Backbone as JSON, one array per atom type, in Angstrom:
{
  "sequence": "MHEIVTGYFKPNAADTAAGITDTFGATTNIINGGIECSLGMNTAANARADFYKSFLGYFSLPAEEEAGLTCGSMRHFP",
  "N": [[61.4, 203.25, 73.98], [60.45, 203.47, 76.54], [62.34, 202.03, 78.01], [64.54, 203.73, 77.95], [63.61, 206.02, 79.3], [63.04, 204.96, 81.83], [65.52, 204.2, 82.65], [66.6, 201.72, 82.05], [67.69, 201.14, 79.58], [70.61, 200.25, 77.99], [73.11, 201.15, 75.93], [74.21, 199.1, 73.26], [77.03, 197.69, 71.43], [76.52, 198.3, 68.71], [74.71, 200.42, 68.96], [76.32, 202.32, 70.25], [78.25, 202.71, 68.25], [76.65, 203.99, 66.41], [76.24, 206.34, 67.65], [74.2, 206.48, 69.45], [72.79, 207.06, 72.55], [71.94, 206.72, 76.08], [70.0, 208.81, 76.56], [67.89, 211.81, 76.62], [67.88, 212.68, 73.97], [67.88, 210.31, 72.51], [65.26, 209.45, 72.82], [63.89, 211.23, 71.2], [65.01, 210.38, 68.84], [63.84, 207.85, 68.59], [61.14, 208.54, 68.25], [61.03, 210.38, 66.02], [63.21, 209.78, 64.36], [64.24, 209.57, 61.58], [63.51, 212.02, 60.62], [64.35, 214.08, 62.34], [66.88, 213.43, 63.34], [70.46, 212.78, 63.11], [71.18, 214.95, 61.58], [72.75, 217.03, 62.3], [72.61, 220.24, 63.79], [69.32, 220.74, 64.5], [66.31, 222.4, 64.18], [63.73, 221.51, 65.09], [64.37, 219.32, 66.78], [65.93, 220.68, 68.64], [64.04, 222.46, 69.71], [62.33, 220.62, 70.91], [64.06, 219.66, 72.89], [64.36, 222.0, 74.4], [61.75, 222.31, 75.44], [61.66, 220.02, 77.01], [63.66, 220.62, 78.91], [62.37, 222.75, 80.14], [60.2, 221.45, 81.37], [61.62, 219.81, 83.16], [62.69, 221.76, 84.85], [60.3, 222.91, 85.83], [59.25, 220.82, 87.38], [61.23, 220.6, 89.23], [63.36, 218.83, 88.73], [66.5, 217.14, 88.21], [68.82, 218.53, 85.86], [69.66, 217.37, 82.57], [72.67, 216.38, 80.89], [73.77, 218.72, 78.48], [74.76, 217.76, 76.04], [73.37, 215.4, 75.61], [70.78, 216.04, 74.96], [69.81, 216.41, 72.36], [69.57, 214.82, 69.1], [71.2, 215.13, 66.96], [73.73, 214.14, 66.25], [73.33, 211.46, 66.2], [72.8, 208.44, 64.44], [69.75, 207.49, 62.93], [67.34, 205.25, 64.42], [66.74, 202.05, 62.96]],
  "CA": [[61.51, 204.54, 74.63], [60.22, 203.21, 77.96], [63.6, 201.58, 78.61], [65.4, 204.91, 78.12], [63.02, 206.88, 80.32], [63.13, 204.31, 83.14], [66.91, 203.95, 82.98], [67.0, 200.34, 81.78], [68.37, 201.02, 78.29], [72.07, 200.33, 77.98], [73.52, 201.04, 74.53], [75.12, 198.01, 72.9], [78.11, 198.14, 70.56], [75.95, 198.9, 67.5], [74.16, 201.72, 69.36], [77.45, 203.21, 70.49], [78.84, 203.04, 66.95], [75.72, 204.9, 65.74], [76.13, 207.56, 68.44], [72.96, 206.41, 70.24], [73.09, 207.03, 73.97], [70.77, 206.55, 76.94], [69.66, 210.19, 76.91], [66.65, 212.33, 76.04], [68.03, 212.73, 72.51], [67.52, 209.01, 71.95], [63.79, 209.35, 72.75], [63.55, 211.94, 69.96], [65.44, 209.49, 67.77], [62.84, 206.8, 68.46], [59.89, 209.13, 67.77], [61.16, 211.03, 64.71], [64.6, 209.6, 63.97], [64.57, 209.9, 60.21], [63.15, 213.41, 60.32], [65.05, 215.03, 63.19], [68.19, 212.99, 63.83], [71.63, 212.67, 62.23], [71.18, 216.11, 60.69], [73.44, 218.13, 62.96], [71.71, 221.11, 64.54], [67.98, 220.68, 63.91], [65.42, 223.28, 64.94], [62.68, 220.74, 65.76], [64.98, 218.57, 67.88], [66.34, 221.66, 69.65], [62.82, 222.95, 70.37], [61.89, 219.52, 71.77], [64.97, 219.66, 74.04], [64.02, 223.17, 75.22], [60.52, 221.98, 76.17], [62.04, 219.03, 78.02], [64.35, 221.34, 79.98], [61.36, 223.53, 80.86], [59.48, 220.52, 82.24], [62.52, 219.43, 84.25], [62.72, 222.89, 85.77], [58.99, 223.06, 86.46], [59.09, 219.76, 88.38], [62.43, 220.62, 90.06], [64.14, 217.62, 88.48], [67.87, 217.49, 87.79], [69.04, 218.75, 84.43], [70.45, 216.37, 81.84], [73.8, 216.96, 80.17], [73.37, 219.36, 77.22], [75.15, 216.93, 74.9], [72.42, 214.32, 75.41], [69.41, 216.52, 74.76], [69.38, 216.33, 70.97], [70.0, 213.61, 68.41], [71.83, 215.55, 65.71], [74.88, 213.33, 65.9], [72.93, 210.05, 66.25], [72.12, 207.86, 63.29], [68.41, 207.15, 63.4], [67.02, 203.84, 64.6], [66.18, 201.49, 61.7]],
  "C": [[61.33, 204.37, 76.14], [61.53, 202.84, 78.66], [64.54, 202.77, 78.84], [64.9, 205.76, 79.28], [63.17, 206.28, 81.72], [64.55, 203.97, 83.54], [67.4, 202.54, 82.72], [67.76, 200.17, 80.47], [69.86, 201.19, 78.48], [72.51, 200.14, 76.54], [74.47, 199.85, 74.31], [76.18, 198.57, 71.94], [77.6, 198.82, 69.3], [75.37, 200.28, 67.8], [75.29, 202.73, 69.53], [78.1, 203.65, 69.19], [77.97, 204.04, 66.18], [75.54, 206.21, 66.51], [74.9, 207.59, 69.32], [73.32, 206.21, 71.71], [71.81, 206.81, 74.77], [70.32, 207.9, 77.49], [68.33, 210.61, 76.28], [66.72, 212.38, 74.52], [67.63, 211.42, 71.85], [66.0, 208.83, 71.9], [63.29, 210.09, 71.51], [63.89, 211.07, 68.76], [64.4, 208.39, 67.54], [61.56, 207.36, 67.83], [60.0, 209.6, 66.32], [62.55, 210.89, 64.12], [64.96, 210.05, 62.57], [64.31, 211.34, 59.83], [64.04, 214.4, 61.08], [66.49, 214.66, 63.53], [69.2, 212.81, 62.7], [71.71, 213.8, 61.21], [71.97, 217.28, 61.27], [72.46, 218.95, 63.78], [70.37, 221.17, 63.82], [67.04, 221.49, 64.78], [64.35, 222.5, 65.69], [63.24, 219.98, 66.95], [65.41, 219.52, 69.0], [65.14, 222.21, 70.4], [62.29, 221.89, 71.33], [62.75, 219.48, 73.05], [64.67, 220.85, 74.97], [62.76, 222.93, 76.03], [60.83, 221.01, 77.3], [62.73, 219.71, 79.2], [63.36, 222.17, 80.8], [60.58, 222.65, 81.82], [60.35, 220.06, 83.41], [62.57, 220.53, 85.3], [61.42, 223.04, 86.53], [58.8, 222.06, 87.59], [60.31, 219.64, 89.3], [63.23, 219.33, 89.95], [65.52, 218.0, 88.0], [67.99, 217.62, 86.27], [69.86, 217.61, 83.85], [71.59, 217.09, 81.15], [73.32, 217.52, 78.83], [73.65, 218.47, 76.02], [74.13, 215.83, 74.61], [71.01, 214.75, 75.08], [68.92, 216.42, 73.32], [69.97, 215.09, 70.31], [70.7, 213.92, 67.09], [73.01, 214.71, 65.28], [74.58, 211.82, 65.93], [72.38, 209.62, 64.89], [70.75, 207.4, 63.77], [68.24, 205.63, 63.5], [66.43, 203.3, 63.3], [64.68, 201.29, 61.79]]
}
């Protein structure tokens, strides 16, 4: 997760095939992948993304692309 947050994570071919990107959604995938990810629209993952957006706004940080905020289309990390 550190690599994603610091910008060092670069998805390899297997990650790309699994829909895993270098976005906030991938951090959710690492934490709760089997519970929240690869399930389409998931309330818990969406709530986590909403909290993240709130923190970005509070600290006046740039917003992330909406598509990368959740992990519904990502297969979970093994």
